[in-house]
BAVO-868831 format. One record per residue: residue in one letter; y, z, x of N, C-alpha, C, O in turn. Coordinates in steps of 0.001 Angstrom, whole numbers, plus 500000, padded with zeros to 6 digits. Each point is the difference from the previous one (the first is absolute). Example, Ala and Ser with C-alpha at 12.3 -4.5 7.8 and 13.67 -1.06 7.14 Angstrom:
% residues 2
a494310507800513190501190500000499110501200500000500900499981500665501036/s501069498615498614501190500060500820501090500730499230501108500169500509/
% end
This chain:
% residues 361
m522383483807502433498570500038500330499198500326498733500251501008499340/r498784498128500331499178500211498816498884500974500337499243499795500949/h500665501272498259498998501020500268498588499448499917499102500495500682/a500688498484498491498656499440499852499472499455501313498786499910500182/e502098499723500740499578499435501268499307501028500894499324499629500959/f500837501654498736499357501043500810498502500089499722499247500522500822/f500319498976498033498632500196499522499128498801500364500499498911500286/s498182501314499697499056498987500465498869499796499010499773500820499110/a499512498054501066498898499659499103498642500437500530499036500065499237/t500867500237502066498729500409500604500264501090501035501136500206500428/y497800500486499965500111500991501076500477499348501284500878500538500674/s498554498304499681500361499346501257501476499622500019500679500182501012/e499818499291497871501417499668499933500850501265500098501020500015500689/a498557501044498623500749501256500029500049500573501404501047500465500451/r497823499503500241499977500529501365500913499177500908500713500556500835/g499265498132499004500872499159500801501468500308499761500779500094500949/k499603500063497788501394500330499695500373501367500562501101500188500518/f497982500757499377500269501347500502500218499969501512500975500566500494/l498139498786500235500119499969501456501244499228500434500663500386500963/d499657498533498336501224499254500316501227500874499784500925499987500811/a499086500775498093501133500879499720500098501103501044501097500402500387/c497749500088500069499997501016501052500639499461501275500804500681500636/t498836498101499731500560499397501206501512499835499876500747500325500923/a499694499166497926501433499778499801500784501303499994501147500043500446/a498232501020499049500699501283499888499841500875501234500641501047500096/g498519498547500847499837500756501231499060501182499908500165500981500725/a498850498941498394499039501096499857498976499981501136499703498953500575/v499775502213499726498837500126500885498771499993499099499901500822499089/v499167498270501148498872499799499090498683500348500680499749499630501147/k499420501091498108498637500305500416499062499470498923500161500334498826/s498865498847501552499077499388499050498608500580500172499448500003501101/l499990500490497802498705500669500011499010499169499191500158499842498790/r498820499629501880499046499113499331498914500797499296499446500950500553/n500262498647498222498861500562499275498739499302500507499827498806499755/p499288501905500946498827499343500586498872499760499004498987499387500336/n501191501097498437498902499985499028500105498884498965499133499885499134/a501908499294500939500198499010498945500808498831500527500694500112501010/v499207498762498290500834498832500279500595499516498683499585500426498922/g501381498688501182500636499451498815499181498899499361498923499670500496/p501561499752498412499234498979499265499734498740500814499064499265499685/q501730500460501358499774498848500868499400500411501344500006499230500961/g499469502010499088499429500508501238501022500530500979499661500292501147/e501588499838498426501060500443500899499932501505500240499522500762499160/a500971499646502010500070501419500325501009500699499097500981499401499558/l498758501878500177500849500784499099500608501163500769499318500685500762/y501977499527499023500732501009500768500852500881499103500507499566498965/t499636501678501459501094500850499563501043499949501109499711500340501147/d501497499236498510501074499876500987501001501132499815500412500299498879/v499970500322502216500922501135499987501256499611500756499955499755501205/a501170500187498086501286499666500607500827501273500174500140500798499073/r500397499373502116500829501187500269501429499602500320500260499105500805/f500662501595498534501414499909500312500465501374500460499627501018499415/g501181499007501626500472501274500507499107500527501097499050499335500414/p501257501869500060499265500553501147498556500329499653499676500287498847/a499460499668502162498602500380499795499890501473499641499090500401499275/e501837500404501232500005501434499720501352500393499418501045499677500564/s498928501015498313501213500496499365499602501103499031498822500158499682/e502145500592499856499707501071499045499835499478498584499363500647499168/l501212498173500548499999499460498647499180498715499948500215499081500790/l498849500867498277499106498846499878499905499575498541499770500823499114/f500409497882500648499811499426498664498878498971500098500024499131500872/i498986500970498225498873499070499967499960499318498638499988500670498968/a499992498002501026499850499230498759498760499126500131499908499189500921/a499133500970498160498698499344500104499759499044498836500468500226498884/s498796498706501395499616499040498965498496499805499980499309500279500979/a500188499230497874498602499576499838498994501113500232498910499748500511/t501439501487499120498964501034499912498903499501499061498811500131500291/h501603499300498587499115499225499140500308498533500294501066499497499645/g497990499823501006500257498707500608500836499025499211501019499524500500/v498577500159498261500705499000499209501442500407499723500846499144499739/e499438502147500315501364500470499783500893499693501199501211500216499954/g498183499279501116500763499620501180500915498814499787500969499840500743/f498758499313498258500923498906499717501396500546499725500997499430500441/c499065501665498836501269500664499708500524500746501227501134499780500426/g498044501096500137500458500847501089500429499213501223500998500338500636/s498255498610499701500371499169501139501344499333499777500831499950500907/g499387499536497886501275499369499692501161500962500176501057499622500507/c498747501622499074501046501005500174500260500264501476501153500086500423/q497779500042500364500165500281501430500703498847500723500872500229500838/v498750498549498837500679498844500585501478500027499606500873499735500827/g499399500583497917501380500067499540500808501078500692501176499798500305/f498202501350499946500707501070500717500542499488501334501115500331500403/m498071498853500271500412499512501317500986498848499889500988499961500734/r498761499102498362500881498833499911501404500376499529500974499353500386/t499139501683498784501321500426499522500608501085500875501088500501499713/r498206499862501356500467501001500979500064501398499421500712500853500530/s498561499400498395500000501350499414499427501026500961500346501179499928/h498777498382500976499420500942500957501072500634500882499785501069500573/e501362498278499536501071500526500839500740501168499347500810500660500651/a498915499602498061500659501107499294499309501339500239500430501021499464/r498509498984501330499284501251500245500906500973500772500959499567500639/p498748501733499309500835500972500714500049499724501502499031499525500591/a502093500777499998500166499776501434498927500754500781499736501174499742/g499660498141501202498992500625500848498639500156499380499096500540500638/s500724499001498124498716500167499310499067498828500297500400498995500587/t498344501165498990498970498975500170499551499505498634499802500790499077/l500040497907500804499469499384498785498722499254500352499975499199500934/l498962501069498312498753499242500125499748499242498706500035500584498917/l499714498131501191499554499185498868498526499680500231499645499320500963/i499501501179498141498551499791500114499626498852499072500008500160498779/h499668498695501784499722498800499213498498499838499816499259499785500959/a500311500320497793498596499778499628499087501118500474499187499809500904/m500952501362498480499084501114500257498554499579499751499091500440500703/n500703498716498306498673499504499638500036498475500074500130499346498965/p499759500074502223500160498553500118498902499193499314500246498881499548/y498535501681500371498934499273499297500380499779498542499920498879499500/g500492502178499822500352499874498591501158499054499780500022499253499022/f500956500772501896501136499092499913499518498561500123500361499156499180/a498829500555501831499553498638500255499099499464498895500063498819499660/h499091502057499776499033499565498997500467500280498574499234499820499053/v501990500611500788500607500261498691499160501009499221499572499751498874/r500205501416501779499271501096499383500770501292500255500748500097500973/r499073500883498164500606501309500265499238500733501096500586500771500761/v498124498992499318499106500790500838499828499368501371500469498892500259/n498840501848500623499765499477501348498658499274500059499388499721498969/e500169499983502235498767499248500207498743500744499568498928499399499928/e501179501892499783498865500801499535500142500398498535499323500916499533/n501542498406499755500302500322498597500643501386499863499922500617498937/i500707499866502125500631501321499986501467499873499624500727499165500538/d499689501672498537501418500147499679500596500929501053499733501201500000/l501081498234500901500537500780501117500776501217499520500005501034500668/n500650498856498184500806501105499485499164501037499254500543500833499275/r498147499115500901499092501048499532499096500470501144499150500868499802/n501030498566501385499097500201501140500341501210500858499208500394500856/f501973500205498922500461501073500884499608501374499463500850500845499720/v497853499351500147499433501301499676499182500462501199499783499240500943/d499771501994499015499170500534501084498565499527499788499271500557499179/h500331498421501560498676499416499800498890500844500612498823499686499823/s501528501383500897498971500895500538499523501001498952499021500713500220/r501658499339498659499653500904498912499501499196498806500216498790499944/p499116501862499093499586499263498805501198499327499330501065500601499860/h498750498172499738501100499259499396500322500533498605499123500528499316/p502119499335500271500375500465498659499167499313498921499716498805500077/a499905501967498930499261499436498866500937499153499155501212500217499991/s498224498827499305500800499117499150499210499702498724499625498859499731/s500136502195499499499173499847498801500632499061498981499294499300499276/a502040500685500666500661499103499048499721498543500349499759499179499115/y500276500504502186499689498629500390498510499709499830499631498908499567/d499522502042500763498556499801499840499676499527498586499134499148499802/e501567501411499224499749499657498593500318498543499705499297499356499221/i501755500120501395500435498642499651499531498932500990500202498811499753/h499182501581501351499626499004501006499158498854499435500274498848500337/p498721501403498826499239498865499463500857499046499169499680498818499877/l501404501698499557500903499148499223500922499201500917500375498872499680/i499985501711501450500869499326500955499274498831500659500611498969500283/l498084501188499963499241498985500719498810499538499157498865500399500262/p501388498755498718498890499498499178499164498979500766500425499477501029/d498396500253498459499099499069500675500530498574499998499729499248500936/d501016500363498043500559498653499948501484500086499649500482501050499575/w500235497847500603501432499964499674500289499137498784501042500158499363/d498068498951500314500237499080498895498933500096498914499900499119499146/g499307501942500884498914500118499047500027501301499231501049500636499900/p497813499775499553499945501162499115500273501325500697500537500915499375/a499110499216501896500212501279500686501494500320500096500414501126499724/r500389497889500667501446500223500089500581500248498614500849500875499839/a498712498375499167500519500182498639499721501413499501500863500632499392/s497929499859500867499646501355499582500830501038500754500462500982499420/a499721498784501893500799500932500798501452500022499524500614501065499940/d499933497778499723501380499934499517500171500788498712501010500678499809/r498008499235499312500078500761498739499951501496500277500712500780499366/a498455499613501572499891501418500338501292500513500644500419501125499726/i500210498070501119501271500395500615501078500133498933500783500950500023/a499263498104499041500982500072498917499804501264499175500973500635499593/a497778499729500159499717501220499235500415501242500783500526500952499424/y499241499040501875500402501119500867501511500200499934500482501122499851/i500258497775500262501464500081499984500496500428498626500944500784499894/a498424498706499056500416500376498648499789501487499751500790500630499296/e498157499930501272499681501410499772500794500925500915500460501055499564/r499704498562501698500580500920500993501373499583500523500714500813500587/g499655497935499203501302499526500431499945499249501322499108500227500818/m501860498870499384500063499229501239500207500874501229499379499726501027/p501471501326498931500145500829501204498678500617500466499753500111501200/a499403500288497850498709500581500377499108498953500653499298500295500967/f500728498476498503499199498931500604500535499642501380499226499819500940/q502090500078499185500609499701501294499628501060501027499661499667501135/s500398501596498483499664501087500912498531499933500418499674500156501177/a499437499610497841498572499928500309499696498841500945499168500120500900/m501513498760498886499709498802500776500632500041501381499388499545500967/s501825500990499149500775499800501223500200501248500847500605499915501069/g498910501237498492500248501232500743499319500052501354500416500749500883/g498541498461499280499247499991501253498606500548499800499817501063499406/q499183498196501101498611500443499879499261499662501275500381499079500722/y498543501677499561499316499917501282498494499797499844499252500103500972/a500308499608497802498564499886499738499526498568499853498822499721500224/h502059499363499406499602498636499654500692499016500954501156499634499791/s498136499950501240500602499115500998500287498612499439500772499242500588/d498615500418498283500255498718499357501007500123498870500167499068499214/g500499502063500697500934500245498913501446499859500421500303499690501153/v500592500543497889501425499918500271500529501325500527499422501057499745/f501690498878500998500669501179500542499016500895500777500059501228499937/f499043498108500794498999500690500810500658500512501275500597499223500746/g499299502085499509500663500606501145499224499941501294500496500439501037/g498293499025498925499198499905501216499266501290500316500229501035499373/r498893498886501601499219501176500423500265500362501460499384500915500546/a501534498359500072500418500267501382501375499369500178500398499151499203/p500328501252501829501321499399500214499894498501500279499224499575500855/a501559499633498423500051498556500223500756499683501284500670500863500566/w499215497879499894500738499603501206501493500272499837500634500528500913/s499933499117497937501437500203499785500357501477500028501079500367500464/n498034500478499050500194501453500042500103500456501452500944500699500371/k498091498907500444499994500420501404501186499410500764500583500662500859/m499768498092498826501162499376500629501269500778499676500792500294500895/w499406500040497841501194500710499548500067501394500622501064500424500451/r497821500283499574499994501335500606500302499911501511500723500833500547/g498720498161500101500270499842501419501467499687500264500592500495500960/l499984498677498176501418499673500146500870501236499806500946500219500757/l498740500588498234500778501212499775499829500996501135500954500680500378/a497845499412500166499785500909501129500879499612501187500443500865500755/e499809497835499411500891499535501065501467500259499679500793500330500882/q499557499516497843501410499968499614500590501355499621501211500185500123/m497992500747499430500542501224499430500486501048501012500951500718499689/p498456499407501489500470501046500923501504499890500275500518498918500278/g500165502221499637501423500051500288500901499653498832501221500111500113/r498203499468498760500835499659498843500416501275499262499214500937499858/r502027499077499682500489501126499207499982499679498509499636500848499186/r500751497939500458500002499568498601499382498612499920500277499134500829/v498886500669498164499321498718499812500098499597498535499735500804499107/a500645497955500656499994499424498652498924498923499939499836499217500936/f499434500753497954498934499016499811500225499280498682500174500632498958/l499822498030501095500169499157498821498822499042499929499846499135500862/d499317501017498106498807499168499825500263499062498820500199500455498874/l499802498233501391500384499002499002498782499548499198499005499548500566/h501087500580498093498881499701499106500454499173498811501196499888499729/t497833499528499558500280499286498749498892500278498988498921500480500346/g501381499203498387498966500008498968500211500958498851499290499918498997/l501671500997501118500232500961498920501480500016499640500867499909500869/g499404500209497839501370500163499544500618498726499465499351498954499969/p501919501129499603500702498842499441500206498901501034500079500260501200/y500004498532498320500167498806500827501159500162500980501149500166499590/g498543499786501700501025499998501022500608501340500336500791500089500939/y498869500965498323500591501309500284499194500700501088498770499976499977/g501914500640500963499347500744501064500050501485499736501059500617500118/e497814499965499525499909501440499713499725500769501284498989499745500653/p501882501194499733499733500825501178499055501150499641500353500867499200/i498465499142501382498954500968499672499799500944501182499689499555501105/f500484501721498670499861500997501051498549500085500458499084499882499187/l500700500324502129498659499905500572499407501306500513498853500003500447/s501871501094499508499487501217500654499947501204499083500255501123500435/w499421498659498314499831501109499055498909500937500506498975499499500463/p501171501850499482501045500772499325501067500553500940500469501117499785/d499926498155501232501062500443500901501340499842499281500641498952500081/m499764502089499225501174499898499148501293499852500799500952499386499519/a499096501166501689501192499808500824500170498521500344501110499469499957/a497780499870500384500057498572500299500320499193498746500701498991500075/f498792501443498777500287499311498740501495500055499692500596498985499639/e500004502175500499501432500122499748500799499195501013501030499418499659/r498508500545501570500682499202501016499924498514499651500988499281500151/a497855500251499385499856498609499593500946499669498849500580498915499966/r499577502006499099500916499779498879501455499980500471500822499271499445/q499495501518501565501353499956500558500270498661500691501099499453499911/w497896500039500767500178498743500719500028498796499069500877499141500099/y498141500809498986499759498783499224500418500101498531499949499006499275/g500460502175500282500447500155498622498993500729499133498841500187500373/t501629500213498471499166500799499099498932499178499289499201500548499241/d500778498127501000498930499189499413498751499996500859499043499289499692/v500946501499501394498761500189500765498983500688499100500301501027499392/t498504498416500522498965500519499109498862500621500804499935499872501223/a499173500803498059498800500569500611498857499914498992500123500526498894/p498770498823501462498875499915499066499513501364499538499625500167498840/e500378500815502069499498501323499662500868500700498969499537500892499290/a501731498699500630500921500577499012499989499216498689500683500370499045/g498541498550500913499921499193498792501200499102499775500221499534498883/t500565500211502170501218499207499836499873498582500537500947499221499901/s497900500428500667499842498709500666499136499049499176499197500428499171/t500985498264501075499089499012499421498637500046500655499034499466499456/s500869501171501716498739500100500727499184501190499511500549501048499660/a498141498775500311499109501134499787499993500865501260500422499551501065/v499104501671498813499814500860501173498862499409500832498908499752499488/v501359500025501795498983499439500884499821500916501204500871500813500308/r498012499050500357499706500817501183499702499082501175499571498858499832/g500668501672501358499688499240501200501002498931500362499622498979500575/v501675501226499099501004498983500297500348500011501485499755500983500699/v500825497900499779500257499848501432500963501061500527499926500368501173/a500975500128497980500950501020500450499312501307500370500596500832500684/t498162499366498880499241501197500359499872500139501511499887501112500514/a500130497772500193499827500032501452501101500799500686499765500576501062/f501425499472498358501074500794500595499624501483500015500157500678501015/a499353499809497865499630501415499904498839500322500924499943501090500569/d499136497979499584498828500241500838500354500124501479499227500558500778/l501936498925499613500401500081501402500463501394500404500021500338501183/a500348500466497826500508501350500247501209499970500939500199500917500797/a500607498015499101501200499877500819501129500800499359500011500173498782/p500933500315502008501068500839499452501106499228499299500900500620499432/a499071498058500583501092499207499438500124500205498491499018500259499304/e502216499617500215500284500003498560499713498597499471500586499030500480/i498511500850498529499564498701499487500545499797498589499888500886499153/t500699497954500601500451499625498664499424498625499694500441498999500564/g498574500950498541499309498747499744500020499597498544499816500831499111/i500409497878500648499889499451498651499276498658500061500016499305501016/a499349500354497865499575498625499761501051499365499104500532500653499103/l499767498082501136500902499260499124499147498978499262499535499022500585/e500267501217498124499043499255499182500747499021499096500767500410499130/f499001498288501083500690498978499223499121499493498858498835499653500197/g501749500312498607499268499559498826499821498499499953500837499238500483/t498040500349498919499678498576499887499695499611498561500686499156499424/m498282501458499990499562499701498631499392501268499404499816500982500718/p499865499019497980499460501216499387498760500528500719499193499233500525/v500672502099499487498950500641500789498608499539499581499114499889500847/a500676499841497870498680499550499561499624498672500666498839499782500346/e502143499337499830499737498720500643499755500177501503499165499311500583/v501560501605500027499798500263501421498601500566500248499285499542500892/l500331501459498309498667500571500145498920498963499710498943500001500632/g501327499119498416499058498935499698499811499053501175498890499528500248/a502193500191500477499906499129501165499212500671501122499208499349500682/v501009501953499510499241500746501010498511499977499654499154499774500865/r500547500459497880498603499978499545499373498623500224498866499904500470/a501867499034499196499471498647500157499736499680501465498958499432500328/d501974500924500559499819499717501413498822500783500570499252499486500833/n500584501749498720498857500795500444498690499346499567499068499891500797/w500855499674497943498785499326499518499738498733500822498856499706500347/l502204499551499958499849498735500707499297500192501336499112499223500349/y501280501811500407499418500206501333498672500749499949499212499927500943/a500536500786497973498728500714499858498910499126499392498831500104500370/r501565499020498680498994499253499232500272498499499910499107499238499631/g502087500333500692500389498617499757500107499162501265499466500361501049/d501239498504498835500182499045501100501485499682500108500530499273499160/p500161501256501862501439499759500125500384498527500104501134499640499685/s497933499494500756500328498580500152499790499195498720500313498810499966/s499169501812498991499745499311498736501294499831499209500995500656500306/p499007498476498682501185499888499141500394501347499396501184500335499964/r497844500438499565500294501330499477500584500888501100500935500763499757/g498513499132501449500517500787501106501449499670500309500806500900500233/r499528497825499770501388499596500279500939500493498905501143500369500271/e498374499635498509500805500507498885500266501501500166501117500464499769/i497859500289500629500161501445500197500937500275501175500785500947499950/k499146498240501107500899500203501129501456499776499589500889500715500462/r499358498309498683501370499819499488500415501195499158501154500428500033/q497889500107499210500282501140499130500428501226500800500983500651499649/i498300499668501411500355501211500749501268499782500822500776500937500185/r499445497869500301501250499732500716501194500202499069500989500629500375/d498910498834498410501090500131499039500220501450499582501123500397499688/a497801500396500306500116501396499577500789500838500991500600501006499623/f499405498586501649500655500804501035501151499277500704500646500560500885/y499601498202498716501100499248500629500529498979499009499315499035499664/c501897501180499875500627499065499074500740498948500825501054500274500573/d498393498546499478500528498938500860501164499298499302499966498798499737/k501066501998499974501191499500499301501242500499500725500045501135500474/d500965497997499605501186500342500777500724501225499461500525500797500779/d499512499370497891500734501157499466499305501302500380500660500983500337/w498010499027499611499240501199500386500205500301501481500222501151500374/k499706497838500457500182500202501442501394500547500302500160500858500868/g500842498644498416501345500506500203500129501451499592500612500793500716/m498817499569498135500026501385499547499284500909500998500474501089500323/v498387498444500150499191500794500919500749500244501308500097501136500464/f500426497803500122500647500205501298501251500861499880500219500885500827/e500595498874498170501217500793499861499686501481499816500680500858500563/r498300499439498656499603501400499792499426500593501291500361501113500384/a498757498157500277499398500516501232501061500224501065499959500996500723/d500987498082499375501058500130500992500875501218499708500386500723500919/a499925499503497810500801501171499634499264501294500324500602500953500496/v498088499081499223499204501196500285499899500224501505500084501137500466/l499737497789500293499961500131501455501293500648500511499952500908500829/r501173498640498690501286500531500452500183501448499554500564500808500736/e498963499523498066500051501390499560499145500880500902500387501120500334/g498458498370500055499134500745500897500637500197501366499901501075500590/f500757497879499912500709500131501274501055501104499912500115500838500895/a500652499148498010501056500999499835499411501404499934500526500928500614/g498386499224498645499360501303499892499440500480501329500122501172500357/l499263497903500369499405500370501279501061500514500972499758500925500775/g501409498462499168501047500383500933500908501118499525500926500391500710/s498822500128498095500896501027499434499764501377500624500669500966499635/
% end
């Protein structure tokens, strides 16, 4: 079986493959429609939840894709592969497995990281009833991120200023300023929103249904865009819970990283989807990681995010320039090459099995 066959070229194709694999594998499927958006052809958009095992059990494993929509090309392929290769059957006896397909279906369908409100879902899980976190570092660079033009003097001037910023402070400082999450500029990148997004409320509602009675829960969030080509970096999600961090390292190995410890390719971010577990105040033991697959150098990835943001804020997605930018962001988060797909699936499958073993230990 060729691993490349698990992956798809569009959201609609990916959803079809996922649902077909669910049927063949005997999953119980629940489909949740996003009422606020449609796909590029006017099609309905869904987050699909596949369940294997009993509805109620002490052990629960959750694997999610497309928290950042365009990254769903990778995550969906892995989920389809889990079912087609029967890896889901390796879960601990009596346990429950949930595969969450397309946490952010709008972004997946429209080849964007963000949702229909330009919200980065993985920055949206903050307490919106309180003043939002300040983001002075992003405030400083926002005019450079979103110039008035893309092919004229404004962009050229902004590019020079960004180069000077990086030369003076370093790429990690620029990456942190740009990607840490901000709540002041709704037309900017890595915008965390000012209220819970539909996907946020959907995810919290799903967890409220699923968490009662669980003793141990593992969470695997599939991502792309950072790190070496094809390598899957396991990034711990619940800092500073050091007991959970050590448990994650026991399950997945000592290469588990943490942005807060300075060991990850990711900047420190706030408002990630795993925050919802803590907000439930459930007694279950939670062990969560993101598995981040590398595509291309970080400067190129950030450049693609910036270009896509400009396109929807100031440009025309249907123009020749728009089509070029859409290819750019797709390539930044999905390497449409058989060797990359093989590396990705083999790594994701190994991590899934390690998580199963840890959950049942």
